N, C-alpha and C positions, 0 to 999 in steps of 0.2 A: 742569817738572811741570805737569799740567793737573788741575783739579778737575772731577769728573764727578758729576752729580746726576740720578738716575733718578726717574721718576714714571710713574703710569698703571697700576700693578698693582692687583689686586683679586680679588674672587670672581666667577666666571662659571660658568654651566652648560656642560656638554659640548655642543659644536656652536656655541657662541657666539664672540664676538670681543672682543679688547682691543687697544689701541694703547699701546705703551710709548714714552716719550720720555727722552732723555738730553741734558742741556745741559752743554756744555763751556765752562770759563772760558778766557780768553786766546785764543791763535791757533787757526786751524782746520787747520793742516797735519798732520793725524793720520789714519792709517788707523784705522778703528774696527770694533768688533765687539760682539756680544751672546753671553754665555755664560749657563748656568743650572746650578743645583746643587739637586738634590732631597735630602731627608733621607737620610743614610747613603750617599750616592753622591758621586763626584768631580764637580768642576765640569767641564762639558762645553761644547764649542763649539756655537753655534746658527747664527750668521750673521756674515759679515764684509763690509766695503765699503771700497773704496779712496778716497783723498783726491781724486785727479784722475780724472774720468771716471765715477766711481760704479760701478765694476765690483763685482759681488757674488758671494758664494759661500755655500752653505747646507749644513747637516748634512742627511743623507738623511732623517732622521726628521721634518724640518719642511718639506722641499722641496715646493712647491706649495701650502702652507698659510700660511707666514710670508713677509713681505716686509720687507727692510731698506732704509732710505733715509736720506738726509741732506740738510740744508739748510745749506750752508756759511756763507752770510751770517749765519744765525742761530746758528751753532755748535751745531746740534741734530741728534741722531741719533734715528731712529725704528725701531720694530719693530711692524708690523701683523701681528697674529696672528688668523687665521681658522680655523674648523673645529677649535676647541680640543678636546683630549682630556684625560682625567684624568691621563694620563702626562706631560702638559705642566706639571703642578703642580711648581713650583720657585721658588727665589729667582733672579731674573734680574739679571745684572750687565752693565753697560756697560763697555767697555774701549777704551783708546786707545794708539796707538804713534806717536810722532813720525816723520814721513817728510820727505824732501826732493824736489826735482824729479826726482832720479835714480830714486827708488823710489816716486814718488807715485801710480803706477798699480797698485801691488801691493795685494793684500789678504792677510790672515793668518788662520790657523786655529788655531795652537797657543797654549796659555796663556802659554808662556814668551816668546812674541813680543810680548806686550803688557806695558807697565810702568806703566800708569795704570788704576786701577779705581774704579768707583763703589761706593756702599754697598749697592746691591741693592734690588730691589723685589719683593715677594711676589706671585706669581700662583698662584691656587688654582682648579682646575677641578673642579667637582662633577658627579657622575653623575646 
């Protein structure tokens, strides 16, 4: 198991930017991702990144506005969010899935493909 701690959430006006961070304890051989959950809605995929090579995948709703990245030596995952919209308001969760050298270049989009979750950080975008 890995412990994940998110930070960087807050209140921002529409059109603004925020950068989320997620620090993982222990080893770094995890594919990682960001999900979000708005009130009354299911948790949805935002972005994913592989352990090896840093391959990335995004939800269509954030493509071109959000950038996922990672610093493996620091065991830290990031989500740079630009051109924020009111519909981006949600609790954002960091997720991790242990991988090996065989699947280290894979990224994952489904909730049930991840088995480690952070506690979430609130992002509120005002109009």
